[in-house]
Each structure stands twice: as C-alpha cells, then as structure tokens.
KEPA-200002 format. One record per residue (C-alpha): x, y, z. Coordinates in steps of 0.001 Angstrom, whole numbers. Layout:
% residues N
+---------+---------+---------+
!      px !      py !      pz !
+---------+---------+---------+
!       X !       Y !       Z !
...
+---------+---------+---------+
END
This chain:
% residues 669
+---------+---------+---------+
!      px !      py !      pz !
+---------+---------+---------+
!   85687 !   98976 !  120088 !
!   87866 !   95787 !  119255 !
!   88106 !   92910 !  116866 !
!   85716 !   90235 !  117049 !
!   86690 !   86357 !  115049 !
!   82848 !   84991 !  113948 !
!   82974 !   80998 !  113233 !
!   79910 !   79557 !  110543 !
!   80206 !   76907 !  112238 !
!   78041 !   74790 !  109370 !
!   80480 !   74429 !  106911 !
!   83771 !   74027 !  109559 !
!   86392 !   71586 !  109878 !
!   87190 !   71349 !  112761 !
!   90674 !   71543 !  111555 !
!   92454 !   74298 !  113249 !
!   94519 !   75931 !  110883 !
!   92981 !   79426 !  112030 !
!   94103 !   78391 !  115453 !
!   98246 !   77282 !  114062 !
!   98438 !   80683 !  112143 !
!   97113 !   83274 !  114675 !
!   99986 !   84896 !  115844 !
!   98757 !   86859 !  118196 !
!   97347 !   83290 !  119523 !
!   93848 !   85079 !  119464 !
!   91783 !   81758 !  118648 !
!   92114 !   78009 !  120527 !
!   89583 !   74832 !  119463 !
!   86228 !   74503 !  121741 !
!   85547 !   71181 !  123372 !
!   82749 !   68359 !  122693 !
!   79784 !   70457 !  123482 !
!   78125 !   67455 !  122081 !
!   78708 !   64199 !  121017 !
!   80579 !   62897 !  118059 !
!   83679 !   61433 !  116482 !
!   86795 !   63223 !  114888 !
!   86776 !   59729 !  112262 !
!   86827 !   55966 !  111891 !
!   89431 !   54211 !  113831 !
!   90707 !   50973 !  113078 !
!   88256 !   47874 !  112559 !
!   85424 !   51105 !  112740 !
!   85962 !   51558 !  116538 !
!   84925 !   55023 !  116458 !
!   87407 !   57912 !  118534 !
!   86238 !   60350 !  120492 !
!   85436 !   63881 !  119615 !
!   88815 !   66309 !  120784 !
!   87692 !   69204 !  118852 !
!   85077 !   71650 !  118217 !
!   84798 !   74711 !  116404 !
!   87502 !   77986 !  117399 !
!   86651 !   80568 !  119409 !
!   88196 !   83694 !  120437 !
!   90221 !   83553 !  123602 !
!   92236 !   86953 !  123264 !
!   92411 !   89938 !  121816 !
!   92780 !   90104 !  117754 !
!   94733 !   92831 !  116080 !
!   92648 !   92359 !  113102 !
!   95281 !   90850 !  110925 !
!   92606 !   88374 !  109219 !
!   95479 !   85831 !  108641 !
!   92984 !   83298 !  109815 !
!   90541 !   84116 !  107278 !
!   92946 !   84509 !  104256 !
!   94275 !   80479 !  105242 !
!   90859 !   78925 !  106271 !
!   90178 !   76524 !  103593 !
!   85483 !   76498 !  103561 !
!   86563 !   80701 !  103970 !
!   83626 !   79711 !  107251 !
!   86245 !   82531 !  109026 !
!   85002 !   86222 !  109451 !
!   85803 !   89246 !  110759 !
!   84291 !   92480 !  112237 !
!   84008 !   95231 !  115196 !
!   82221 !   95481 !  117983 !
!   81501 !   99033 !  120063 !
!   83605 !   97940 !  123644 !
!   85583 !   95231 !  124577 !
!   85642 !   92192 !  122934 !
!   83400 !   89113 !  124172 !
!   86204 !   86640 !  124648 !
!   85642 !   82366 !  125067 !
!   87052 !   80971 !  127985 !
!   90620 !   79067 !  127200 !
!   90224 !   75156 !  126836 !
!   92969 !   73247 !  128095 !
!   94647 !   70039 !  126846 !
!   92303 !   67307 !  125706 !
!   92862 !   63346 !  126059 !
!   94565 !   61728 !  123295 !
!   94650 !   58226 !  122389 !
!   96281 !   56166 !  124511 !
!   98393 !   54635 !  121446 !
!   97945 !   55800 !  117737 !
!   95909 !   53741 !  115779 !
!   97547 !   53196 !  112197 !
!   94962 !   54314 !  110286 !
!   93084 !   57660 !  109601 !
!   93900 !   59738 !  112226 !
!   92448 !   62512 !  114525 !
!   92865 !   65813 !  113627 !
!   94721 !   66482 !  116764 !
!   97200 !   64302 !  115174 !
!   98229 !   67075 !  112736 !
!   96968 !   70097 !  114744 !
!   97510 !   71792 !  118049 !
!   94447 !   70945 !  120390 !
!   95284 !   73622 !  122838 !
!   97522 !   77338 !  122761 !
!  101482 !   76591 !  122277 !
!  103867 !   79177 !  122285 !
!  105299 !   78121 !  118918 !
!  103482 !   78819 !  115634 !
!  104127 !   75982 !  113225 !
!  103081 !   75424 !  109317 !
!   99039 !   74884 !  109872 !
!   99869 !   72180 !  106364 !
!  102799 !   70053 !  108453 !
!  105291 !   68617 !  105868 !
!  103559 !   68410 !  102493 !
!  105139 !   71933 !  101414 !
!  106654 !   74843 !  102235 !
!  103734 !   76710 !  103407 !
!  103256 !   81175 !  103273 !
!  100789 !   83195 !  103967 !
!   99432 !   85416 !  100988 !
!   96502 !   86474 !   99417 !
!   94016 !   84466 !   98645 !
!   91304 !   85850 !   96001 !
!   90490 !   81938 !   95011 !
!   89298 !   78865 !   97341 !
!   91960 !   76267 !   96053 !
!   94898 !   78733 !   96398 !
!   94389 !   77374 !  100201 !
!   96868 !   74538 !   98642 !
!  100142 !   76834 !   98711 !
!  102217 !   74325 !   95650 !
!   99091 !   76018 !   92864 !
!  100020 !   79816 !   93658 !
!  101766 !   80857 !   91393 !
!  105048 !   83179 !   92187 !
!  103624 !   85932 !   91027 !
!  101470 !   86009 !   94191 !
!  102742 !   88707 !   97058 !
!  102575 !   89025 !  100213 !
!  100143 !   90298 !  102481 !
!  100557 !   94392 !  103051 !
!   99292 !   96157 !  105979 !
!   96786 !   98725 !  105487 !
!   98884 !  102047 !  106081 !
!  100847 !  100894 !  103270 !
!   97933 !   99876 !  101215 !
!   96304 !  103157 !  101878 !
!   99499 !  105216 !  100988 !
!   99554 !  106384 !   97365 !
!  103025 !  105826 !   97130 !
!  103560 !  102492 !   98868 !
!  105404 !  103461 !  101694 !
!  106079 !  101161 !  104757 !
!  104603 !  102262 !  107648 !
!  104713 !   99437 !  110120 !
!  107756 !   99162 !  108944 !
!  109628 !  102760 !  109959 !
!  107615 !  102703 !  113071 !
!  108274 !   98997 !  114398 !
!  112656 !  100615 !  113546 !
!  111561 !  103688 !  115446 !
!  110335 !  101775 !  118388 !
!  113568 !   99898 !  118725 !
!  115506 !  103263 !  118289 !
!  116797 !  102661 !  114885 !
!  116198 !  106204 !  113476 !
!  118822 !  106067 !  110955 !
!  116740 !  102621 !  109433 !
!  113323 !  104270 !  109553 !
!  114807 !  106908 !  108033 !
!  115990 !  105150 !  104988 !
!  112305 !  103043 !  105418 !
!  110774 !  106195 !  104878 !
!  112335 !  107837 !  101877 !
!  113147 !  104167 !   99905 !
!  109516 !  105210 !   97754 !
!  109270 !  108888 !   98494 !
!  111880 !  111296 !   98304 !
!  110531 !  114243 !  100330 !
!  110162 !  111789 !  102835 !
!  110448 !  115044 !  105742 !
!  108180 !  116552 !  103266 !
!  105220 !  114684 !  104256 !
!  106590 !  114646 !  107930 !
!  104767 !  118386 !  108293 !
!  101947 !  117741 !  105874 !
!  101049 !  114623 !  104768 !
!   97625 !  114191 !  105017 !
!   98546 !  110594 !  106575 !
!   95742 !  108391 !  104521 !
!   97458 !  105882 !  106015 !
!   96219 !  106549 !  109621 !
!   92890 !  106715 !  108597 !
!   92883 !  102874 !  108018 !
!   95238 !  101592 !  111237 !
!   93741 !   98573 !  112541 !
!   94713 !  100186 !  115878 !
!   92418 !  102693 !  115496 !
!   89527 !   99877 !  115994 !
!   91710 !   99235 !  119902 !
!   91673 !  102705 !  120706 !
!   92878 !  105101 !  118361 !
!   95507 !  105313 !  114884 !
!   98928 !  105333 !  115356 !
!  100163 !  108775 !  114653 !
!  101866 !  107504 !  111548 !
!  102933 !  110703 !  110297 !
!  104717 !  113214 !  113713 !
!  106420 !  109724 !  113465 !
!  107663 !  110021 !  110152 !
!  108838 !  113827 !  111204 !
!  110708 !  111818 !  114056 !
!  112382 !  109441 !  112274 !
!  113577 !  112184 !  109811 !
!  114694 !  114681 !  112142 !
!  116548 !  111716 !  114407 !
!  117619 !  110250 !  111999 !
!  119950 !  110145 !  108754 !
!  120400 !  109268 !  105822 !
!  123283 !  107226 !  103732 !
!  124183 !  108646 !  100589 !
!  122381 !  107826 !   97175 !
!  125028 !  105382 !   95424 !
!  125975 !  106479 !   91683 !
!  124160 !  104579 !   88979 !
!  126022 !  101429 !   87994 !
!  126577 !  103436 !   84863 !
!  125623 !  106300 !   82733 !
!  122891 !  105876 !   80533 !
!  123169 !  108323 !   76507 !
!  119480 !  109275 !   77042 !
!  117989 !  111907 !   78347 !
!  114967 !  112982 !   79718 !
!  112986 !  116223 !   79357 !
!  110845 !  117185 !   82858 !
!  108456 !  120135 !   82688 !
!  107013 !  120910 !   86043 !
!  109310 !  120815 !   89432 !
!  106473 !  119972 !   91862 !
!  106471 !  116774 !   93486 !
!  105475 !  114681 !   90537 !
!  108160 !  116397 !   88219 !
!  111460 !  115874 !   91119 !
!  110030 !  112463 !   92466 !
!  110444 !  111249 !   88870 !
!  113546 !  113320 !   88239 !
!  115084 !  111090 !   91549 !
!  114288 !  107750 !   89933 !
!  115919 !  108569 !   86499 !
!  119046 !  109844 !   88439 !
!  119123 !  107105 !   90029 !
!  119020 !  104691 !   86683 !
!  122156 !  106802 !   85229 !
!  119981 !  108986 !   82818 !
!  120262 !  112386 !   82026 !
!  117640 !  114661 !   83202 !
!  116987 !  118219 !   82724 !
!  113627 !  120081 !   85225 !
!  111837 !  122974 !   83108 !
!  110208 !  125059 !   86075 !
!  108594 !  127446 !   85323 !
!  109143 !  129659 !   88994 !
!  112084 !  131103 !   90331 !
!  111759 !  128126 !   92969 !
!  111729 !  124525 !   92877 !
!  109193 !  122492 !   94461 !
!  105944 !  122842 !   93035 !
!  103158 !  124117 !   95636 !
!  105128 !  122589 !   98103 !
!  107004 !  126225 !   97427 !
!  104731 !  128058 !   96857 !
!  101790 !  127068 !   97589 !
!  102462 !  126309 !  101667 !
!  102840 !  128808 !  104488 !
!  106407 !  128561 !  105944 !
!  105243 !  128123 !  108869 !
!  103392 !  124410 !  107899 !
!  106559 !  123756 !  105836 !
!  110025 !  124682 !  106838 !
!  111540 !  125579 !  103845 !
!  114659 !  124505 !  105373 !
!  113588 !  121102 !  105188 !
!  112316 !  121398 !  101596 !
!  115700 !  122654 !  100444 !
!  117614 !  119584 !  101935 !
!  115512 !  117454 !   99864 !
!  115676 !  119392 !   96779 !
!  119609 !  120404 !   96720 !
!  119416 !  116316 !   97565 !
!  117523 !  115313 !   94649 !
!  119888 !  117579 !   91991 !
!  123012 !  116608 !   93693 !
!  122327 !  113111 !   92013 !
!  122985 !  115337 !   88730 !
!  120091 !  116394 !   87814 !
!  119940 !  119683 !   85587 !
!  117175 !  122234 !   87348 !
!  116898 !  125572 !   85101 !
!  114276 !  127899 !   86777 !
!  112142 !  131053 !   85570 !
!  111257 !  128753 !   82350 !
!  107776 !  127720 !   81358 !
!  106665 !  126208 !   78569 !
!  105259 !  128239 !   76056 !
!  106705 !  131059 !   76847 !
!  110437 !  129656 !   76508 !
!  110380 !  126971 !   74511 !
!  107956 !  124796 !   73346 !
!  106606 !  120443 !   73011 !
!  109012 !  120487 !   69468 !
!  112161 !  122325 !   71499 !
!  112444 !  119196 !   73963 !
!  111281 !  116793 !   71586 !
!  114315 !  117699 !   68944 !
!  116652 !  117475 !   71960 !
!  115146 !  114689 !   74120 !
!  114615 !  110650 !   74185 !
!  111456 !  111274 !   76779 !
!  109301 !  113983 !   78732 !
!  107474 !  113861 !   81096 !
!  104876 !  116637 !   81781 !
!  103926 !  117594 !   85554 !
!  103309 !  121317 !   85286 !
!  100017 !  120465 !   88319 !
!   96719 !  121617 !   88844 !
!   97575 !  126203 !   88504 !
!   94425 !  126706 !   87497 !
!   92162 !  128319 !   90225 !
!   88110 !  127894 !   89357 !
!   85959 !  130622 !   90387 !
!   83414 !  131116 !   92449 !
!   80544 !  130860 !   89483 !
!   78445 !  133818 !   90943 !
!   77075 !  137245 !   90182 !
!   80601 !  139542 !   91466 !
!   82952 !  137114 !   91255 !
!   85056 !  139010 !   88898 !
!   84550 !  142513 !   90730 !
!   88376 !  143639 !   92151 !
!   89814 !  142128 !   95642 !
!   88032 !  139171 !   94826 !
!   91352 !  137185 !   94607 !
!   92197 !  133470 !   93634 !
!   93959 !  132297 !   97621 !
!   96889 !  130574 !   94827 !
!   97588 !  133531 !   94138 !
!   98125 !  135391 !   97300 !
!   99702 !  132046 !   98709 !
!  101907 !  132919 !   96050 !
!  102766 !  135632 !   97301 !
!  102425 !  135904 !  100300 !
!  105547 !  132369 !  100123 !
!  107914 !  134154 !   97295 !
!  108243 !  137042 !   99900 !
!  106496 !  139472 !   98286 !
!  104166 !  140267 !  101325 !
!  101242 !  141450 !  100787 !
!   99254 !  143376 !  103003 !
!   95277 !  142399 !  103599 !
!   92955 !  145249 !  105427 !
!   90377 !  144922 !  106998 !
!   88037 !  141583 !  106916 !
!   88638 !  139043 !  104553 !
!   86092 !  135340 !  103655 !
!   87712 !  132432 !  101933 !
!   85751 !  130711 !   99873 !
!   85862 !  126919 !  100461 !
!   87198 !  124043 !  102826 !
!   90246 !  122125 !  102149 !
!   94047 !  122878 !  102651 !
!   94280 !  125946 !  100865 !
!   91694 !  127692 !  102433 !
!   92643 !  126881 !  106094 !
!   96488 !  128062 !  104904 !
!   94666 !  130964 !  103030 !
!   92757 !  131732 !  106352 !
!   95755 !  131340 !  108152 !
!   98022 !  133541 !  105942 !
!   95525 !  136509 !  105448 !
!   95539 !  136949 !  109614 !
!   99281 !  137657 !  109886 !
!   98950 !  139802 !  106431 !
!   96772 !  142111 !  109233 !
!   93436 !  141028 !  108076 !
!   91386 !  142484 !  110924 !
!   89093 !  139172 !  110743 !
!   88731 !  136266 !  108723 !
!   85455 !  133914 !  108318 !
!   85473 !  130746 !  106580 !
!   82680 !  130363 !  104122 !
!   82460 !  126650 !  103787 !
!   79375 !  124950 !  101870 !
!   78594 !  121485 !  103745 !
!   79751 !  120312 !  107604 !
!   82391 !  120633 !  110003 !
!   82998 !  116647 !  109130 !
!   82892 !  117075 !  105189 !
!   85356 !  119467 !  105430 !
!   88311 !  118035 !  102825 !
!   91209 !  120192 !  105117 !
!   92710 !  117974 !  107878 !
!   91328 !  118505 !  111636 !
!   94268 !  119410 !  112844 !
!   94587 !  122316 !  110454 !
!   91184 !  123370 !  111255 !
!   91413 !  123534 !  115193 !
!   94679 !  125419 !  114664 !
!   92909 !  127707 !  112422 !
!   89782 !  128601 !  115035 !
!   93116 !  128624 !  117737 !
!   94645 !  131302 !  115696 !
!   90844 !  133299 !  115133 !
!   89613 !  132468 !  112336 !
!   86071 !  132103 !  112515 !
!   84112 !  128856 !  110298 !
!   81024 !  128980 !  108949 !
!   79615 !  125932 !  108147 !
!   76747 !  124888 !  105700 !
!   77178 !  128508 !  104180 !
!   77222 !  128582 !   99929 !
!   78184 !  131787 !   98005 !
!   75208 !  133344 !   96069 !
!   76899 !  137039 !   95206 !
!   79826 !  138985 !   95720 !
!   78322 !  142507 !   96372 !
!   80922 !  145520 !   95110 !
!   81713 !  147891 !   92886 !
!   84622 !  149281 !   90297 !
!   86113 !  149789 !   93688 !
!   86577 !  146778 !   95304 !
!   84825 !  144577 !   97178 !
!   82117 !  145073 !  100261 !
!   80358 !  142088 !  101321 !
!   79628 !  138730 !  100458 !
!   76096 !  136762 !  100436 !
!   75516 !  133339 !  101226 !
!   72809 !  131260 !  102270 !
!   72322 !  128538 !  104759 !
!   72388 !  124989 !  104436 !
!   71166 !  121847 !  105800 !
!   71520 !  118011 !  104485 !
!   68509 !  116284 !  102020 !
!   69303 !  112492 !  103250 !
!   70847 !  111793 !  100216 !
!   73858 !  110826 !   98551 !
!   76085 !  111546 !   95738 !
!   78801 !  110124 !   95253 !
!   79230 !  109484 !   99169 !
!   79522 !  112717 !   99963 !
!   75874 !  113876 !  101642 !
!   73831 !  116408 !   99182 !
!   72528 !  119575 !  100515 !
!   70260 !  122222 !   99898 !
!   69771 !  125588 !  100867 !
!   67213 !  126725 !  103316 !
!   64894 !  129161 !  101813 !
!   64950 !  132896 !  103661 !
!   68157 !  131721 !  105277 !
!   70171 !  134818 !  103332 !
!   72351 !  136813 !  104909 !
!   75679 !  139323 !  103953 !
!   78971 !  139210 !  105263 !
!   81477 !  142703 !  105042 !
!   84497 !  142170 !  103559 !
!   87063 !  143872 !  101940 !
!   89294 !  140474 !   99933 !
!   87278 !  137441 !   98932 !
!   89768 !  134467 !   98727 !
!   88479 !  132163 !   96605 !
!   89369 !  128699 !   97852 !
!   87312 !  126025 !   95528 !
!   89294 !  124342 !   94077 !
!   92389 !  124069 !   91399 !
!   92927 !  122529 !   87571 !
!   95253 !  121638 !   85389 !
!   95895 !  124527 !   82211 !
!   96023 !  122517 !   79415 !
!   97184 !  125999 !   77887 !
!  100671 !  124465 !   77074 !
!   99728 !  121840 !   74716 !
!  100003 !  123404 !   71254 !
!   97165 !  122697 !   69166 !
!   97460 !  119156 !   67100 !
!   99916 !  117797 !   69585 !
!   97772 !  114531 !   69847 !
!   97618 !  114939 !   73427 !
!   94174 !  113995 !   75029 !
!   92441 !  116009 !   77357 !
!   89663 !  114922 !   79652 !
!   86580 !  117162 !   80441 !
!   87831 !  118967 !   83646 !
!   91574 !  119495 !   81177 !
!   93317 !  117658 !   82467 !
!   95670 !  115166 !   80235 !
!   95072 !  111706 !   79621 !
!   97379 !  109310 !   80081 !
!   96910 !  105823 !   80680 !
!   98382 !  103230 !   83934 !
!  101564 !  104281 !   83047 !
!  101825 !  107476 !   82837 !
!  101406 !  108059 !   78865 !
!   99586 !  109900 !   77139 !
!   98788 !  109541 !   72866 !
!  102042 !  111284 !   71757 !
!  105002 !  108655 !   71627 !
!  107588 !  109519 !   74011 !
!  105338 !  111359 !   75730 !
!  104156 !  111163 !   79487 !
!  102105 !  113016 !   81674 !
!  101244 !  112546 !   85424 !
!  100698 !  114473 !   88521 !
!   97985 !  117143 !   89220 !
!   97864 !  117748 !   85474 !
!   96262 !  114155 !   85378 !
!   94877 !  113020 !   88253 !
!   93392 !  116807 !   88960 !
!   94490 !  118301 !   92229 !
!   95491 !  115731 !   94188 !
!   98115 !  115822 !   97292 !
!  101242 !  115698 !   97497 !
!  101813 !  111589 !   98190 !
!  100124 !  111163 !   95267 !
!  101911 !  113320 !   93092 !
!  104971 !  111399 !   94667 !
!  103662 !  108113 !   93713 !
!  102994 !  109047 !   90076 !
!  106207 !  110338 !   89638 !
!  107671 !  107133 !   90346 !
!  104691 !  105072 !   87994 !
!  106109 !  107539 !   85383 !
!  110069 !  107245 !   85534 !
!  109135 !  103290 !   84891 !
!  107069 !  103510 !   81957 !
!  109947 !  105956 !   80885 !
!  113007 !  103380 !   81310 !
!  110607 !  100775 !   79913 !
!  110490 !  102839 !   77233 !
!  113933 !  104333 !   77135 !
!  115205 !  100802 !   77744 !
!  113375 !   98001 !   76917 !
!  112994 !   96815 !   80416 !
!  109396 !   94561 !   81698 !
!  109483 !   95877 !   84600 !
!  110388 !   99190 !   85008 !
!  109541 !  100348 !   88593 !
!  110566 !   97250 !   89655 !
!  114466 !   98150 !   88723 !
!  113852 !  101378 !   90069 !
!  112784 !   99995 !   93879 !
!  115541 !   97411 !   93368 !
!  118326 !  101199 !   93114 !
!  115987 !  102167 !   96402 !
!  114792 !   99374 !   98329 !
!  116456 !   99289 !  101823 !
!  117317 !   95519 !  102885 !
!  115363 !   94425 !  105026 !
!  115906 !   92257 !  108096 !
!  114413 !   89100 !  109818 !
!  112159 !   89721 !  112650 !
!  111731 !   86127 !  114018 !
!  110280 !   87769 !  117642 !
!  107466 !   90569 !  117802 !
!  105759 !   92505 !  121170 !
!  102323 !   93693 !  120587 !
!  100334 !   95256 !  123307 !
!   97483 !   94622 !  123339 !
!   96032 !   97318 !  126252 !
!   93928 !  100638 !  125508 !
!   96559 !  102756 !  125028 !
!   96123 !  106785 !  124327 !
!   97205 !  108203 !  121067 !
!  100416 !  110468 !  120923 !
!   98927 !  113848 !  122144 !
!   99152 !  116762 !  119270 !
!   99963 !  120914 !  120638 !
!   98136 !  122794 !  118608 !
!  101297 !  125663 !  116835 !
!  102217 !  128514 !  118975 !
!  100623 !  132025 !  117067 !
!  102244 !  135255 !  116793 !
!  100718 !  137384 !  114820 !
!  102332 !  138398 !  111241 !
!  105008 !  135453 !  111813 !
!  105152 !  132597 !  109457 !
!  107875 !  131296 !  112383 !
!  107306 !  127020 !  111837 !
!  105813 !  126650 !  115878 !
!  104889 !  122968 !  115543 !
!  106333 !  121209 !  118500 !
!  108552 !  117656 !  117069 !
!  107941 !  114333 !  119495 !
!  109752 !  114018 !  121990 !
!  112318 !  110886 !  121790 !
!  110202 !  109175 !  124969 !
!  107211 !  110377 !  123599 !
!  107829 !  108825 !  120057 !
!  109277 !  105304 !  121723 !
!  105993 !  104989 !  123476 !
!  104073 !  105803 !  120149 !
!  105797 !  103564 !  117884 !
!  105217 !  100715 !  119977 !
!  101465 !  100820 !  120243 !
!  101506 !   99881 !  116664 !
!  100602 !   95710 !  115318 !
!  103061 !   95501 !  113097 !
!  100502 !   94437 !  110587 !
!  103774 !   94811 !  108093 !
!  105427 !   91615 !  110183 !
!  103176 !   89637 !  112101 !
!  101737 !   87528 !  109564 !
!  105714 !   85817 !  109417 !
!  106632 !   86097 !  112374 !
!  107956 !   83022 !  114047 !
!  107396 !   84644 !  117995 !
!  104536 !   87035 !  119058 !
!  105013 !   88112 !  122579 !
!  101406 !   89919 !  123406 !
!  103016 !   92232 !  126336 !
!   99603 !   93260 !  127934 !
!   95784 !   93598 !  127040 !
!   93523 !   90731 !  127569 !
!   95455 !   87865 !  125566 !
!   96297 !   84213 !  126075 !
!   99724 !   85527 !  128011 !
!   97778 !   87276 !  130597 !
!   97013 !   85162 !  133524 !
!   94639 !   86386 !  136540 !
!   95405 !   89847 !  136745 !
!   97444 !   90659 !  134519 !
!   97634 !   93500 !  132163 !
!   95753 !   96775 !  132134 !
!   92827 !   95529 !  130397 !
!   92610 !   92331 !  132390 !
!   89638 !   91237 !  134111 !
!   87690 !   94274 !  133355 !
!   85315 !   92465 !  131111 !
!   84580 !   88442 !  132143 !
!   85607 !   85344 !  129713 !
!   81955 !   83772 !  128167 !
!   81541 !   80471 !  127608 !
!   81725 !   79638 !  123642 !
!   78271 !   80782 !  121895 !
!   79354 !   80654 !  118059 !
!   76113 !   79962 !  116286 !
!   75027 !   82891 !  115729 !
!   75841 !   85461 !  113048 !
!   77698 !   88139 !  113657 !
!   75418 !   91851 !  114221 !
!   77899 !   94107 !  112282 !
!   78733 !   93920 !  108654 !
!   82034 !   91891 !  108152 !
!   85424 !   94104 !  107248 !
!   87112 !   91208 !  106446 !
!   85328 !   87704 !  104604 !
!   85563 !   85235 !  101394 !
!   90004 !   85414 !  102119 !
!   90226 !   89239 !  101375 !
!   91849 !   91088 !  103916 !
+---------+---------+---------+
END
C-alpha cells in the first residue's frame, strides 16, 4: 500500500507550487514532452518550455499539503495496493543565458529541480503558511483571516479529546519522556488510564497504516506515562468565589473538575459509588486497568483542592434544588448506568444478570462465584470483560453469543483475541431468541444463526435469521451486555431539562441544558461511549461553565492556556519511508482466578523504534528541513534503503484518472 499523487493535467498551471511545498520532496516537475512556451519574452521572442507537469518521484506521507496549496485544485491523493509507482527524477533544466526584462518564465519563481531547502511558493508577496483552505480564494494567504487554523494530524483530529498524539510520539522518539507525558496529559487528565484501555480511534486513521501498519499510539502513551514524570500543576493565579457542583465522579465529571479547579473555582464532586472513577473503577476489571493507575490520576485531580463526596447519590441523598441553593453552576455527569434487557422470553428469570452489575460486584471486591456454564450476550468491551471475568470467577465454560460477524464486533480485536486465548468460546452470527428456565433459575439459551443480507443500515450490515437454524446452549448464568443507557430518574418532575428518546439528557454543543446554570455531558447525554469521549465532553463542559460564570468569550481556550505544554520549534525532521513492522502485541498471561494485570509494557528500544515509524503529520507541514531516512525517496541513491530497487521507476504518465476513490481532494485533508 502507498499514497499516489495524481494530477489533472488539463487545468494545471505548471507553477510548481506542489513541488515547493512537499515536505518529503516526493514531487518534481517533468521536462517537456511536447513543444511549447512558458510565456512571451521580449519582442515576442518565445522562451523554451522548461517544466510541464508535476510527477511523483518519491514515497508520499499523505499529508495533503500539495492538495491544499494547489491554486487550481488539480492535485488528487489516493491509495494504491502494492508499492507506489514512481517516475524517474527529472534533473536540472537549461535556463536562458540572459534573463529577459519582461514577463519571466515560471522557472524563475519556483525550483526547477529538487533541492534540500524548502522555500515559500509565493515568493516575497507575503508571509506564507500552510492552513486548511476550503475556499479557492484562500490560496492567497493575505486573504486568510486570523481565525483559520493550521491543519492538524489525522490522529489528533480523530481523538475526541484532541490529544496531540504525533507530538508526544515524536518526543518519545527523541527520548524526552517527561515532555511526552506532559503533552499526553494536557487535554486529558487520564493519560495513564487511556494508555491501558483507550479504544484508540487515532490508530484507525493513522497515515502510516497506508504504507504498512498504524503507529501503536496507545501503547506509546502508556510507555510515556510509565517512563516519564509529570510536573506538579501550578496553582491558579487567583481563587474564584463561584462554586460548582459536579454529579458523577467518572471520566466526564472528573475531567470537568480538573479543568475548573485549574481556573480557581471551588469544586465539589458527588459520586454515588463508594469509589471514584465511574465505570473506570466499577466496570473495567483490574487485569485490564490496574487500580493503582486509576487511583494516581484521581489523586492528582483531588489534589487540586477538589472536594470528593462518595456514597452520595442524587435523588437519594440530595436533590437538584439542594445543589442550586448552594452552588453557582451544576454539571450532571451520571453516565449510562442502566443496562438494556434482552427483550426475549425469559429475560427476567433468576440467573439473567446485567453484565455491568456482575462487573461492579467483581470490582468492588465482592468476589462473586459462578458455577457451571455461563453465556454472555453481546459483542462489545463490556461483553469481553464479563466473559473473561466469569472465567476468573469460577465458571466451567464461557460462551459469548454475538448476532453479527467478527469484523463488526464493537470490542477491540485485541480484547477478542485475549478472550479466546483464555478459553472463551465466541459464537458469531447468533441471535438469542429465548432464555429457558424456571423460578429456580436458567437452564439454557436458545438462539438462531444469522446471515448478512447484503443490505446496510447506517453503515452496518443487516442480518436475517436462517430458517431452521435454531439451537440451544445450556447455561446456569446469562450475563447481558447488549448496551447501557442513561437513567433519567435522577431528574425531578418539572425540572425543565429535556431528555431524548433513549432517556439521555439533551444538551447543546456547550453541554448546557434547558435549565439555567445546569450543564450535562458524557454518557448521560451521548449514551454509552468511550472514556476518551467522556473526557472531551467534560472539558467542553468546563469551558462552557467558565463562560457562564465569568463572562468569558472562549472558556475552553482559557482552560487550555493553563494546560498547554509549550511547543518548541522542530526545524529538522527525519521521516522513515521504508516498510517497518509494527511493534508486536503480546497476549497477556492468564492465571485462572487471578485478576492481576499481566499485559507487558514496551521496552525502551521497542518504544523508540515504534515512535520513529511516525510520519510526524503534526509537524511536517511547518518544518523547513525534512530528511527522508530510507525507503523509496528522492534522497535514495542506487541500492540505498530497504525499499530501493524493489519497484522499477516509471516515466511520467499522468493523463489517466486515478483508479481508486481519492482520499484527499478539493483542498480538504
């Protein structure tokens, strides 16, 4: 796999801007393939044509700068299977002996062959900078408003909290672990937790994955938090008189508490459970998330002066009105605590247990004991956690029934692999139709096999039951993990807070509800999502609360001003374009009955090698000097680099359209 740069020759200006801005010098301008002139010289004397069309001469990192900067939007970027076809390097051209005083050929204002230094493609007209450019006229940077942001890397764009992953990966590659940890923590007060259990949406969009495999971003985050040390948080410049109540001590609530405390607000967090952390503490087994890791990050937040009140449930120990009488703003972050039912006959029998209830018993130290065969229904992370915990709790066998195929399981592939490694049997394309049993308990689960219909609904395949495929699986316990949803019962009648069809609280983009001074965020608004989604929602809520209480026009920007790690210049970057294997993921050791964490950490050498695979999409667009270390690129000589010589160079043939749908076009990355 690789990125291929395609040019629509018909509207190309032959200006060479794409060549000038390419950070890895993957483009050159072809030499004349037909007669012509660049422009009329003095007294109408023509100049010889010096450049024709851009051609790809080296591996592309997919940054899309050439696409954004092309004045006529004729540059397209797509992917190809196998090695990217490359054109031969074009070499220098002949220039006029004496420059004419009239209109100059394009070769005078842009490079006519590859050179090490990058220059502004717009000369001295104005100070050029790369930025997102959705409109054609914005090619002229003098017209770009100050509000236009620089492009950010796909991994940062994909992160619900906006973590600058490329930056901390680059710092790890340089051995600067303290700084890497600080960058991972600037937008997320739970970087260590996420280093263990984040679903890593950043890795799904990693550009490196087009060349070989995505960077192991999550594992590198864990490495940084284990090797680095965070500096203490500076106290706020002033203490504010306003007080904020936060209902829910999970990732959304504690994230909001963290950032509001940094601004000097008095914060009280009310948590219904006897431990803080929400589902991080009561829903995720310790073998996946060590309690010491979670405790350290909770302690860091509480250490800012946050008042944490445990065993304090809204509707039982206090009301919304009680909070409004004592606090200036309220943030509801009670999560999605209500488990959905199977919705089939027998789902109310003794022995049919919500998986979240079982996991809560496990994580609070109640040590539930299971006997016989256990069936888990569902395919997400909760289902995998429940299945693996059931084995550790005494079940003789555990079977997971999931109604779709393996590729569509919401759980991460590594969780599924670990479950199967430990002895969990997973039955795919199996839809539960009935739970069999009596008042004494469950005896079996009936299910039918399913098959895809070829239709899709919301991007997911539609399945149908196969006639005559009904089967039965014996079971003494059924753990239901088909989803969780918010519980609106905490809200009093007439509160003026709207709820959605699935009972989640309705809040606007700033997490504000319809009741003045009351905000809501995380799973209680969105439905069950991931920890990193909740962290991002908590920070957004903190920004909106700050705006509400202080009159600020951009609360989140003020929050980030207290948390951002200064970004030093990176004048030189090295990019490795050779195919390199991703660092291996070892399966965790399994000991029956033990919940001890056994997932090994990355070693220093392995982490460094993995970090150096990064294309540094976060910084490459503004770096003056980029060295192509290896692979098939302009800096390779004959036989240089592991990828050299494997694919013959081709002569320019750019008239045909791209064979694959473009990933990047029209000025958008």
